[in-house]
C-alpha positions, 0 to 999 in steps of 0.5 A, spaced: 061 214 766 066 217 761 073 215 761 079 220 760 079 218 753 072 220 752 072 226 756 078 229 753 076 227 746 075 233 741 077 236 735 081 243 735 078 248 729 081 254 727 079 261 725 081 264 718 080 271 716 080 273 709 078 280 705 074 277 700 070 271 699 074 269 693 080 269 697 077 264 702 074 260 696 081 260 693 085 258 700 080 252 701 082 249 695 090 250 696 092 251 703 093 245 707 092 249 713 085 249 712 081 243 714 074 241 714 070 244 719 075 250 720 071 257 720 072 262 715 071 269 717 070 275 711 069 281 715 068 286 710 063 282 706 059 280 713 060 273 711 062 267 716 063 260 713 065 253 714 071 249 710 
């Protein structure tokens, strides 16, 4: 049986949108708001990636 701490144990992930993959790459290197596992969306290039 799951305890309350097990049942509600999850990690919030964020979506980040960018105009180019270059911008996404630069942001991953410099922006502390982007953490491992966040989703990167680059609509103009049709790319979705993970940080």
